N, C-alpha and C positions, 0 to 999 in steps of 0.2 A: 383975336377974335374969334379964332377957329374954337378958344376953350370955349366962349362965353356960347356959339352957335352947339356945342356938343351937350353944354349945361341943357339950352332951350329945348335940343330933342329928347333927352331925357324927361323934362319937365312934362312937354307933349305928351310922349309914350305915357309917361302914368298917368296922366289927365285920361287920357283915351281907355284905361284899362278900368281907373275908379268907374267912369261915364259905362262903361261896358257892364260893370258888376251891377251897378247901382241899378240897372234895367232889366237885369235879367231877374224872371218870375221868380216867386217864394217856392213852389213846391217841385217836386221830382216829376221825372218825364220828357226832358228835352234834352237835349245833348248839351252839354256844359263845355265841351273841350273840342278841338277839331276833329281828334280821332275819328274816323267812321267806322267801327270794327265788324257790324251786320247791317241786313238791307236794311233801310228807310229808318235809317238814323240809330235805332236802339233797338231793343231786346222787347219792347211794347210796341212797337211798328207805329210811332208818332208822326215821323216823318219832318221832325221839328230839327232845326241847328238854331238856339239863339243866341251862338256865339260868334258870329260871323260878322266883324266891324267894317272888313273893309268894301263889298259890295251893297253898294246904297242902289235907289232905284235910279238917284242922279247922274252916280260912275258909270252903271251900266246902259242907260241911253243917253249917257255924253258923246257917242260916237268914236271914243276909245277903248271899248270894251270890243275884243275880238280873239280870234285863233292866236294862241302864244306859242304851241307848239306839238309835234307829234312823234310818238314813237314810231320804232319801225313798226311795218307787217308783221304781224305775230305769225305764228308758225302752221304751214297747212299739214294737213295728214292725206296720202296718197293722191295727193292733188288738189284735196277737198278745201275750201278756204276756212281759216277760223270766223267765227261770230261770238259776238260776247252777249249771250244771254243774263247771262251773271251781271250785276251791276257791280263797277269797281268800289272798293274799298281803300282807307286811305289811314295813315299811322304814323303818328311824327316818330322823331328820331329812333329809327332803331339801326343795333349794329349790324354791320355787312361791310367783310373784308370783299373790294371791289381791287382787281388788276393787280397791280402789286401793292398796294398798300394794307398796311395793316387795319382791321375791323373799325369803323368809325361810324359815328350816327347818320344817319338817312332820312330824309323824309321821304315815304315810299306810296307809291298807290299798286295795289295788290288786282291785277286781272287775271281771270281766268275765262279759257276759251271752250268752243264746243268740239275741238279737236283736241283735249285732252291734257293741256299745257295751263301751267301756274306761272306767272310771272311778277317780281317787282322789279317796277320802273320808278326811276328818280323823277321826284315829283319836282324840285326846285333845285336850279343849277349851283355847281359849287365853282369854285377858282379851276378845277379840272376836271370834273365831271359834269357835262352836258344835263339838262334838263329833257326827258324822254328818254334817255340809256337805261337798258336793260340790266340790272344789279346781279339780279339772276333769274333762271327760268327752270322749270323743273317738268319733265314730261313724263307724266302718268301713264295707265295702260292705253295703250292703242283702242281708239272710241270705237263705238258700236257703227256700226256703217250704214243701216237707213234710218236715220234719224228725223228730223222734222224738217219743212221747208228746203228739200234739197241737200243739206248739211250733214254732217256725222254728228253723232251724240255723243259726246265725251260730257263736259262741264254742263250742264243747264242751268243749277240754281247758284243764288250766292252763298259764297262760303260765310264762314265766323271765325274771327279773331279772337283768343285768349289774351289778352294784351299782356298779362301776369305773368304767364308760362309760356309767351312768347310762341303762339302755337297759331297754326291756321289750319281751319278744319276743312276739307272740301271733299265732294262724291262725283265719282267718274264713271259713266258706265262703259262696262268691257265684256269681252267674250259672249256676246249672246244675250245682253241683260243680265248680266250679271254685273251688281253694283258694288264699287268698294268705296270704303270712306276711309281718308285720307288725313291725317295729323303730320304736316310741316313744320318742319325748324323755321319759323318766320326769319329768321338771321340769315339763314343760307339756302331755303327750300328744299333740303335734305329730310326724308322720311322720318317721322320721332320709331325709334325699338318699338315694336310690338305693333305696329300698324302695318297695312289697313286691314278694316274690319270688312269682310265677305256681308252682303245683304243678298240673300236671296230670297223665293218663297216657300222654300221648307222650312227655311229659318224664322221667317216671321209667322209661319201658322205655329210653330213650337212654343213660340213667346206669347200668343195672343192673349189678351187679357179680354176680349168679347168673348162672346160666345160661340165660339167657330165649332159647331157639329162636323164639321167637313173635311178634318183631317186628312179621311178617306180620299179626298177631292186631290190632295197632293199626289197621293200615291196612283193614279189612277193611270200616269203616263209616268213614263223613266226619262222622255223628252226633256233634255232641262231647257232646253231653248222654248218650247212650248210652258214649260213649269213655270218658267220665268215672264211670259210676256205680262204677267199683271204688274209688273214691274216696270212695265213701259217708259215710264216717266218720272225724273224726280225733279219736278221743275221748282217745287217750294223751297225758299232759302233754310239753309241751316239758322240752329240759335243754340244757344247754351243756358242753362239754369245761372243764377244769378251768382253762385259759387264757382262755376264752371266744370263742377262733378260731372255733369249731364248733358249731353247730345243728343238735339233730336231733328229726327232726319223726317219727311214725311215723302210717299208717293201715290202716285194715281195716274193714271190716265182714263182707266176703266175700270176692270173687276178687281178685287174693289180696292177704294182707298187705304193707306196704311200712316200710323204715326210709330217711329220707332225711335226707343230713348237707348243709347250708348252711354256707359260707363267709360268716361276719358281717362280714366286712373288706370285700367286692367285691361282695355282695349277691345271692350265684349259688347255685344248686344245684350241688351237687359231683358226687355220690355216691347211689347209691339200693341197695336189696337187696332183691328178690321174693323172699317166702317160700316161692312155688314157681316149677318152671322154666316150666313155661308160663304164659302171662297167663291162658288161659280157665279154669282149675282152681278151683273156687269154693271155696276153703277158706284158714287160714293167717291170718286178721286180728290186726292188731297192734292192736286195741283197748282192753285195759285202762285205767285210770285214770291207770295208773304210768308209761305211755310206756315210756324209754330210760331204766335206771339204769346210772350212767357210775362207774368207781371213779377214787381218785386219779391211776392211771398214763394214764388216759383212755379206757381199753377199757369196752365198752359191751355192756350185756346186755338182752336183751326176752324177752318170754313169749308165745308166739302161739296161736292159737285153733285152733276147728274148726268145721264145720258139717255140716247134715245131711245126710245121704248123701253126704258131701263125701270118704270116704276116696279117695286116687288113691297106691298103691305105686309110685313113680317115684325117678328119684336125683334128689338137690337138690329135694326136695318137704319142709318144715320144716315141716307143720302142726302143730299139738298140740306144741312143743316151745321148751326155752328155746335160747337162741343168743347165742354171743358172739362180738363183736367188736375185732380191734385198729384203730384208726381215727383217722387224720389227714387230712392234705391229698393223700395219695396214695391215699387209698379207705377202701371198706369191706371190710375182709378176716375172714371168717369164720374162729375160732380154734378152737371148741370149741362142741360141741352136748349136749344131752339130753332124751330123749323116755321118757315114760312106758312100764313095760312092758303096756298096756291101751289104747296110743296108738288102737287100730285100732277098737273096738267104739265107743270114748269120741267120736271125729271124727265116725263115722256118726250119733253122737246127739245132737251139737252138745255135747257137756262139755267145755267152753274149759278147757285147763290155763290159758292167757292171759288168764283174766278179770278180773284185777285187778293185777298185774305181779309184778317180781321187788326183794327187798329184798336189800341186801348189807351184810351184817353187818359191822359193824368188824374190824380183825385181832385176832386171840387170841394170846396169849402159844405161841410155837411150843414151849415146854417141857409146855403142856398140854395138846396134841393134835398128832398128823399131820397136822391138816386145819386151819389155820390161819384160809384164809380161804375163807370161805361165804357161798351165798346161801339166799334159803329164797321159796318160792313156794305159793300156794293154787291155786285153781280152782274150777271150779261143781259138782265132783264132791263138796265136802266134805275132800278130803285138803290136807295140809301136806307139801313135799317141803323137803329141805335136800339140798343139793348142796355140793362140793368144786372151789370157784369158780376155782381154781388149775390143776382137771386134770379137765373136763369129760369125762363117760365115753362121751361118742358120737362117732360119724365123724363126718367132714367132707363124706362125700359121698351118704350116705344113712341113714336113720334103722336101726332092728333090725328085726328078722322080727318077727311080730305074733303067733307063738307062745310068746314068753318067759315064764314066769310069775312070781309076784310076789315070788321070793327074787330073780330074774337084776335087778329091776328096779336101774338104775345108781345112786339116788341112796344116800344113805348111811341105813343101816337098822337100827332097834334090834336089841337079841338075842332080844329074846322073839318069841313068838308075836304073830298079829296077827289079833284073831277072827275078822276077816270071810276069813279065810284059811286059818286053821288050822296056818300057816307065818309067817315072820317078811315084811315087806312092807312098802311106804308106810303112813304114821301116816295113819287116817281121824278126824277131827276134828268134822264135821257130817255125822249121817247120819240116818236109817240106809243103810249102804252100797249104792251102786247103781252100774252103770258105763255105765247107757242111758236111766234116766229124771230127770236131772240140769239139765235146759235151763229157760231160759225161766222160767216160774213155778214151776218145781222145785228152781232152782238153789240150791247150798247156801251159795255164797261167792262173791263179787264183788269182795275186797276186799285190800288189801296189809298182809301183816305189817307189825307195829312192834316195835323192839328196845329192850330195857333192860339194864340190868346193877347187881345191888344191892350192897348195902354188903359183903357177904359174896364179891362177886367170881362170883356165880352170873348164868349169861347165859340171857335171858327172849325169850321170842317171844309179842307177843298177838296173834290174829286175830279176826276178828269174821266171823258168817253167819248162816244160820239152817237150824237142826237141824228136820228135816221128821219128822209126826206119823208116819207109817209111807212106805214105798217108794209113789211114785203121788200122795201127798197135796201139796197146797200149803199147808196148815197148818203155822204153825211154831209149835215149842215151845222150849224152854231146852233146852242153852246156845245163846247168842247171843255169848257173849264166850268163849273159852277161854285161860287163860294155860299157853303149852308151854313146858317148861324144855331149853335144850340141853346135853348130857351129855356131859364130856370126859375123857380119861383118858390120860395122858403115853402118847406113842408109839401112840395109836389114833385112829381116825376117828372125828369128833363124831357125835351121832343126838339124835334129840327123841324125848320123852314127854309127854305129856296131863299136866302139872304142876296145876292144878285148871279145872272150868270153874265158869262163872256161871250158878247155876239159879234164878233169880228172875224176870230179864227177858226178856221175848222180844222179839226184834228179828224186825223182818218183811225188811228189806232193806237192810243197815247201809251206809252207807261206810268208808274206812279207819279203824282206831286210831290215836290220836297220844297221845303218852307226853309229859307236863310233867315236871319235877323239879330240886329244888337238888342238883344232883351225883346221889346214891344215895339222896337223903334226898328225904320228901314225893312221892313219884311217883302222879300221877294217870293215868289212861287216860279218853278224851275220846270219845266217840263219837256221831257225827250219824247218824241211821237215817230213811232215806227214809221210813218207816211205811206202806210198800205195796208191792204185787208187780210185778214187771217190766215188766208189759203193761200198768200202770195210767196214764192219762192224767194228765199234769198242767196241764189248764185245766177250766175248769166249776165246778159248784157241788159238783160230789164230788170234786174233787181232793184229795188227802191233806196233812195238815200234818207236816213230819218233827217229830222228838225229839231233844233233844240229854242226852246224860247224861254222867256223871262216876263212876268208880269208884275207889277205894283199890287202887293197884297191886299191892301186899303181900296184901292179903286178898279182893278181889273184891268189896268191901263197895260195893250204893249208894251213893252220896255225895248225889247230887244228879239229879234232872232239870226240865226245862221241863214248863212248864204243858201241857195239851192243848191244840192250836191256838193256844197262843203263837206258834209261828213261823210263817210265811206259807210258800206253797208253794214248794219249791224246785225244784232238776233233780236229778238221780239218781248217787250214790258221789262226791259231794263229801265233803270232811271240814273241819273247823271250823280257824283258825288261833290261836295262841295266841302272846301277847304281852304283857310288862310286867302281869302282873297282870289280863290282858283274853282274854276269849273272843270273837272276830268269825267270824259264820257270814252263810253267803250263802244268800237265799232270793229272791225279787224285790226286794230291798235287803240292805243290810248291817246287821247286829244285832250289836250287843257286850254281853256278858256279864261281869259283876264282882261283887267286894264293894261294896256299896252302906253308905255312910258316913251 
């Protein structure tokens, strides 16, 4: 009888695997393995994992889904507790020597903290090692002291993993805004010989491929702390070229934003690109959580930001824009741009376009639309823009004039009138519409869209944010999660419409949504909400506790939410990692959720 049961188990497992493969989409762009090697599932930042067979809407809503385990609290620095701004990553079967045992494979969650530590955490229990056990930890340099939200500023961005070379790349703030980029051995946490690479302002200026006439501006001060103030934030996730040879790192809180490329073989800074030609222009930061998005040909896309009273109309100033680069070992070459029609007022009001980042949609069937290569980006204003990434509409020397109207916007516009304009224009998702009061605690969205295609071949984007009660109010009201549909017609450009808002849940300051499914079946949208306004401090007795949500992707019905106060205080704008039926959340520790048996 036991022999018969084993055979039956094998038959069932094979049937499940076959069904999973049969329902997977036929195009590249979704995660086909459980490994989560970078932010938002893949280098293109699609936010979709189509390989999840264990988590179905029925199981998540059944009452059996809940908290499974938590790691120990992670390390503090000089009494300041850790926070995970970086989203956790996941890798199957990493050979690690733990305790007295020789090296053997573990499935691990990678966590990196604001206190400058990196960890490999055991994802699933073995006969002798409990789930949540820290298998290795690595302390990087002492973190910068005066960080955001009352905490230290060590690692703020999501690292990236090269699974072939078994390397983890991570950036850490040290010694008065000197950033060091490390390559760690994934099996041990040890620093790879030749690393870290130091990145400071003079090094970036020396490698700048934009027209940086202000090299003298760097020499105007010998104060290294002051010289590096422009590198106050490295919040954008790291990313790798398709062959793993180039590592991309973004910077920006104010003046200006930077995209840097590093050679992973020689551990050297190769090139940089400043978002303004002048080093003294306080605008254009690339600070959204997505960092750079990269397509399968190695083209690089970033979204840039704004700053209060930061508008300067000048050539080669790319604040409040989407930029595309052709990048290889010979340089960072600007090859496409897009700037919204209302960038002038939005720039001065600090209403960043690049508050989350770019999502590259998988290529569509060219017979279905004249624009099969698309990208999407949102922003603090609450708008979501769809662009033809094969032909970005802007010039390569300067942005358009300030006085163009909404119908002249270069994004792909729906044909119908938009109510906020009385004519066609960009799609406002989280309102009410305003071009001037949508910064700091008034911001509508700081997240990255997530893509999904259903069984009927329909294309969707899920976006998160906070609709405000009225212009000037910081009070959030539904919707905070909205499903958009990408409409296509043969021979015509694609465009977006609101398909369905979720009207029962208020999200205060959510991270990016993540979609899991078994091919086109059993799709779930996962959202981690910081549950506090942008200016909220993340230490002390009043620090907010985040909330984790699961929604049915097809109906937007709320399937499950974590209990109030159940999750410890986290960082901001991070997202969960979902693999093999388990949801991993980073707070001041790693917490796992799943179906409890």
